TORMAR-123447 format. One record per residue (C-alpha): residue number from 0; residue in one letter; x, y, z. Coordinates in steps of 0.02 Angstrom, whole numbers, plus 50000, padded with zeros to 5 digits. Each point is the difference from the previous one (the first is absolute). Layout:
NUM, A, X, Y, Z
...
This chain:
0, M, 55340, 55509, 54937
1, S, 49927, 50059, 49818
2, L, 50016, 49892, 49846
3, T, 49996, 50148, 49892
4, G, 50179, 50062, 50043
5, N, 49958, 50176, 50050
6, S, 49896, 50048, 50143
7, T, 49804, 49998, 49978
8, P, 49868, 50088, 50095
9, A, 49889, 49921, 50128
10, E, 49850, 49979, 49886
11, D, 50098, 49908, 49872
12, W, 49973, 49809, 49978
13, P, 50130, 49959, 49880
14, T, 50005, 49803, 49990
15, L, 49918, 49847, 50083
16, L, 49944, 50021, 50170
17, K, 50079, 50182, 49991
18, D, 50186, 49962, 50012
19, N, 50135, 49875, 50003
20, A, 49981, 49992, 50186
21, R, 49832, 49905, 49971
22, S, 49933, 50134, 50123
23, G, 49816, 50010, 49925
24, G, 49994, 50170, 50057
25, Q, 50079, 50047, 50166
26, K, 49874, 50151, 50019
27, P, 49835, 50019, 50082
28, Y, 49856, 49906, 49900
29, P, 49823, 50043, 50020
30, T, 49910, 49931, 50161
31, R, 49831, 50023, 49930
32, S, 49913, 49924, 49848
33, P, 50005, 50110, 49837
34, E, 49844, 50093, 49986
35, R, 49995, 50014, 49808
36, S, 50091, 49981, 49840
37, I, 50068, 50150, 49927
38, W, 50008, 49931, 49825
39, Q, 50003, 49822, 49915
40, F, 50111, 49959, 49849
41, R, 49976, 49868, 49885
42, A, 50159, 49907, 49939
43, G, 49907, 49896, 49860
44, S, 50066, 49848, 50079
45, S, 50042, 49904, 50169
46, V, 50118, 50067, 50108
47, R, 50117, 49891, 50083
48, S, 50135, 50105, 50055
49, A, 50012, 50138, 50116
50, P, 50011, 50189, 49964
51, I, 50127, 50124, 50026
52, L, 50011, 50176, 50033
53, R, 50112, 50156, 49952
54, D, 49969, 50188, 49996
55, G, 49800, 49981, 49988
56, N, 50008, 49860, 49876
57, L, 49937, 49828, 50020
58, Y, 50089, 49864, 49886
59, V, 49886, 49839, 49980
60, T, 50037, 49842, 49882
61, S, 49860, 49896, 49943
62, V, 50000, 49823, 49943
63, A, 49968, 50048, 49824
64, G, 50169, 50076, 50001
65, A, 49970, 50180, 50011
66, L, 50089, 50121, 50130
67, H, 49879, 50157, 50050
68, A, 50054, 50154, 50052
69, I, 49848, 50075, 50102
70, D, 49986, 50169, 50087
71, A, 49981, 49953, 50182
72, I, 49898, 50151, 50040
73, T, 49877, 49980, 49858
74, G, 50011, 49819, 49947
75, T, 50023, 50049, 49826
76, S, 50119, 49919, 49874
77, K, 50170, 50096, 49946
78, W, 50063, 49867, 49888
79, K, 50005, 49808, 49966
80, F, 50136, 49898, 49940
81, Q, 49953, 49819, 49926
82, A, 50143, 49863, 50028
83, G, 50016, 49845, 49899
84, G, 49904, 49888, 50120
85, Q, 49909, 49976, 50169
86, V, 50075, 50084, 50146
87, H, 49991, 49934, 50177
88, S, 50156, 50096, 50070
89, T, 49990, 50159, 50107
90, P, 50095, 50152, 49932
91, S, 50142, 50071, 50079
92, L, 50057, 50184, 49971
93, F, 50190, 50052, 49967
94, A, 50024, 50174, 49962
95, D, 49877, 50048, 49868
96, Q, 49987, 49814, 49962
97, I, 49849, 49877, 50021
98, L, 50069, 49814, 49995
99, F, 49908, 49849, 49988
100, G, 49986, 49826, 49944
101, C, 49892, 49921, 49867
102, D, 49941, 49825, 49947
103, D, 50103, 50028, 49826
104, G, 50155, 49963, 50084
105, K, 50041, 50186, 50019
106, V, 50035, 50141, 50131
107, Y, 49933, 50162, 49931
108, A, 50068, 50181, 50043
109, I, 49879, 50135, 49977
110, N, 50020, 50171, 50014
111, R, 49890, 50071, 50146
112, H, 49942, 50155, 49922
113, D, 49939, 49945, 49830
114, G, 49987, 49819, 49983
115, T, 50142, 49971, 49872
116, K, 50099, 49860, 50006
117, L, 50191, 50028, 50053
118, W, 50064, 49811, 49985
119, E, 49957, 49820, 50033
120, A, 50118, 49845, 50068
121, P, 49936, 49824, 49934
122, T, 50004, 49852, 50100
123, G, 49950, 49813, 49956
124, A, 49825, 49999, 50084
125, E, 49863, 50106, 50086
126, V, 50062, 50121, 50132
127, W, 49867, 50018, 50147
128, S, 50136, 50083, 50122
129, S, 50018, 50185, 50024
130, P, 50156, 50068, 49936
131, V, 50102, 50064, 50161
132, I, 50124, 50133, 49972
133, R, 50143, 50012, 50109
134, N, 50165, 50117, 49967
135, H, 49931, 50030, 49836
136, I, 49986, 49825, 49940
137, A, 49830, 49901, 49977
138, F, 49986, 49830, 50065
139, F, 49869, 49878, 49960
140, G, 49938, 49820, 49975
141, S, 49927, 49895, 49861
142, A, 49903, 49858, 49977
143, D, 50147, 49931, 49894
144, A, 50075, 49963, 50178
145, R, 50126, 50145, 49974
146, V, 50050, 50166, 50097
147, Y, 50048, 50143, 49909
148, A, 50099, 50149, 50038
149, V, 49980, 50156, 49867
150, E, 50048, 50174, 49995
151, A, 49850, 50092, 50061
152, A, 50030, 50152, 49877
153, S, 50038, 49900, 49840
154, G, 49941, 49810, 50033
155, K, 50178, 49941, 49963
156, E, 50018, 49827, 50077
157, R, 50130, 50001, 50131
158, W, 49976, 49813, 50048
159, V, 49894, 49852, 50008
160, Q, 49983, 49861, 50118
161, Q, 49909, 49818, 49982
162, L, 49907, 49947, 50151
163, G, 49893, 49827, 50008
164, G, 49834, 50066, 49963
165, R, 49887, 50135, 49937
166, V, 50010, 50168, 50101
167, Y, 49838, 50100, 50039
168, S, 50079, 50060, 50170
169, T, 50056, 50186, 49998
170, I, 50166, 50014, 50055
171, Y, 50059, 50097, 50155
172, A, 50152, 50101, 49952
173, A, 50116, 50023, 50139
174, E, 50164, 50098, 49975
175, R, 50098, 49859, 49949
176, Q, 49881, 49853, 50007
177, L, 49842, 49952, 49911
178, Y, 49869, 49901, 50082
179, L, 49852, 49900, 49932
180, G, 49905, 49842, 49978
181, C, 49981, 49887, 49866
182, G, 49883, 49866, 49918
183, D, 50136, 49866, 50046
184, G, 49936, 50021, 50184
185, R, 50158, 50086, 50049
186, A, 50044, 50177, 50069
187, Y, 50147, 50071, 49923
188, C, 50128, 50130, 50043
189, L, 50106, 50057, 49853
190, D, 50162, 50126, 49984
191, S, 49915, 50157, 49914
192, S, 50150, 50048, 49916
193, S, 50023, 49833, 49907
194, G, 49863, 49893, 50028
195, K, 50100, 49861, 50085
196, I, 49882, 49889, 50117
197, L, 50072, 50034, 50180
198, W, 49877, 49880, 50078
199, S, 49825, 49913, 49980
200, T, 49880, 49921, 50116
201, A, 49862, 49867, 49964
202, T, 49831, 50001, 50054
203, G, 49865, 49868, 49954
204, N, 49926, 50089, 49855
205, G, 50012, 50141, 49871
206, I, 50029, 50177, 50051
207, D, 49899, 50151, 49916
208, S, 50002, 50117, 50166
209, S, 50116, 50130, 49981
210, P, 50117, 50021, 50167
211, A, 50020, 50128, 50129
212, V, 50169, 50028, 50084
213, V, 50009, 50062, 50176
214, D, 50154, 49990, 50127
215, D, 50089, 49865, 49902
216, L, 49830, 49903, 49978
217, V, 49927, 49948, 49823
218, L, 49809, 49994, 50020
219, I, 49905, 49903, 49888
220, G, 49865, 49878, 49968
221, S, 49986, 49831, 49896
222, E, 49860, 49892, 49923
223, D, 50058, 49875, 50129
224, F, 49891, 50078, 50119
225, F, 50145, 50068, 50098
226, F, 50058, 50187, 50027
227, Y, 50194, 50011, 50034
228, A, 50124, 50102, 50072
229, I, 50165, 49968, 49941
230, S, 50173, 50079, 50042
231, A, 50048, 50125, 49862
232, T, 50177, 49954, 50022
233, T, 50017, 49817, 50013
234, G, 49814, 49932, 49924
235, Q, 49987, 49906, 50158
236, V, 49800, 49995, 50054
237, R, 49976, 50098, 50173
238, W, 49814, 49953, 50014
239, K, 49846, 49958, 49891
240, H, 49805, 49989, 50041
241, E, 49879, 49903, 49921
242, T, 49833, 50057, 49910
243, G, 49854, 49914, 49941
244, L, 50056, 50020, 49827
245, G, 50133, 50045, 49876
246, I, 50066, 50186, 50013
247, A, 50007, 50111, 49846
248, S, 49974, 50165, 50096
249, S, 50162, 50121, 50013
250, P, 50028, 50036, 50175
251, A, 49998, 50187, 50073
252, V, 50092, 50053, 50170
253, W, 49959, 50119, 50108
254, G, 50066, 50024, 50175
255, D, 50050, 49824, 50081
256, L, 49857, 49913, 49869
257, T, 50006, 49924, 49851
258, F, 49834, 49979, 49913
259, F, 49960, 49883, 49849
260, G, 49857, 49923, 49930
261, S, 49951, 49810, 49974
262, K, 49902, 49901, 49880
263, D, 49895, 49940, 50153
264, G, 49918, 50176, 50001
265, F, 50088, 50060, 50150
266, L, 50126, 50160, 50020
267, Y, 50130, 49953, 50133
268, A, 50109, 50099, 50100
269, L, 50155, 49929, 50076
270, E, 50127, 50066, 50118
271, T, 50144, 50051, 49862
272, Q, 50141, 49926, 50107
273, T, 49932, 49851, 50079
274, G, 49852, 49943, 49890
275, K, 49884, 49990, 50145
276, L, 49819, 50028, 49938
277, R, 49915, 50163, 50068
278, W, 49842, 49979, 49911
279, K, 49902, 49948, 49834
280, T, 49854, 50040, 49937
281, T, 49878, 49951, 49843
282, V, 49998, 50116, 49869
283, G, 49932, 49896, 49849
284, E, 49988, 49827, 49933
285, V, 50190, 50024, 49927
286, V, 50118, 50120, 50029
287, T, 50147, 50038, 49862
288, A, 50012, 50187, 50003
289, P, 50145, 50078, 50118
290, P, 49945, 50098, 50147
291, G, 50054, 50172, 50029
292, A, 50033, 50069, 50186
293, G, 50018, 50170, 50087
294, D, 49959, 50089, 50174
295, G, 49902, 49872, 50077
296, V, 49903, 49947, 49852
297, V, 50036, 49864, 49869
298, C, 49905, 49989, 49830
299, I, 49962, 49841, 49903
300, Q, 49883, 49981, 49833
301, A, 49921, 49823, 49998
302, A, 49814, 49987, 50016
303, G, 49988, 50206, 49989
304, T, 50123, 50114, 50078
305, F, 50038, 49967, 50182
306, A, 50089, 50112, 50133
307, L, 50055, 49901, 50156
308, D, 50071, 50070, 50172
309, T, 50184, 49945, 49992
310, G, 50005, 49955, 50185
311, S, 49834, 49881, 50011
312, G, 49931, 49960, 49818
313, K, 49837, 50071, 50032
314, I, 49941, 50066, 49838
315, V, 49979, 50193, 50007
316, W, 49901, 50012, 49841
317, R, 49973, 49932, 49841
318, A, 49943, 50069, 49832
319, A, 49902, 49876, 49886
320, L, 50028, 50025, 49822
321, A, 49943, 49920, 49830
322, G, 50118, 49881, 49927
323, A, 50132, 49900, 50092
324, I, 50160, 50098, 50058
325, Q, 50176, 49931, 50019
326, S, 50119, 50132, 49988
327, V, 50087, 50122, 50114
328, P, 49900, 50138, 50063
329, V, 50098, 50172, 49972
330, L, 49982, 50132, 50145
331, A, 50021, 50170, 49965
332, G, 49946, 50137, 50138
333, E, 49819, 49955, 50010
334, T, 49977, 49917, 49841
335, I, 49993, 49812, 49971
336, Y, 50040, 49939, 49811
337, L, 49946, 49819, 49964
338, A, 49991, 49893, 49845
339, S, 49882, 49858, 49965
340, L, 49988, 49836, 49901
341, S, 49863, 50072, 49918
342, G, 50099, 50142, 49921
343, E, 49950, 50138, 50117
344, V, 50113, 50123, 50079
345, Y, 49947, 50106, 50147
346, A, 50040, 50130, 50107
347, L, 49897, 50003, 50166
348, R, 50014, 50122, 50142
């Protein structure tokens, strides 16, 4: 399921965790450690979002408010757009537009070819979530406790829905429903055409994790130390699994397993249908980044970049890089693209 509204080549990575299904790849990941850095790009400030990839161009936002277009082969800058505030939002692609949220309360749409601004949509507070596009409508939440639906081509507002707390969770957009977490500690299901709340389910603390939806299960972590599977139809909790600390990491689903990190430093693998723990492996002191999984290997960025065997949780390889890393590794063929809190963007092979 593509967010872009049209077919995309397998090498493209147009949004957070690659696609709206939160697959994190669903393709072969390298089973050996990267041997070298092909190039290194300095974004000028910390990068807390994940890169996206389209047609040989890597797009990266930095905390200083810049959107960088980088040649994925050479690592050279193609253009830079400067937004009006800090940026923590991972961009999303729609046709020839790049959409991302900003701390100035706006979502920007930028021409991906030349970096010119096409439109901006205002909210009442910072936007940390990633805009998600479905059926030509962009959906996103804001720290003003509202969810917005705007036309992806123009930014024209379709509807706004008030919730009970800030929204840092990136929405999962199904055909007729939207699923997301909220700072009020509830997971929500909204009608995508009107924004009407269809159900909400309480957890014990705020939710910044972004959900995945598989086989009528909404999979999402909470700061209450639990990871939840909730019925997508009724909002009833099917199962939950306790970890040692809060969960800000968004899940990735591969095969019959769901992977996510916890602030207790572990990467967890649970059986999606039952919640049974398959394995957990220490990968850092705190894990907030989403994992990516595919073809027997799951990757996570924590104290370095780790690749683990999906069946056993055994570490297959680790790449240690300068600067802490907390975004999602982007896989394109033999190349891994990474962004770090020190402001470096790497291409490894």
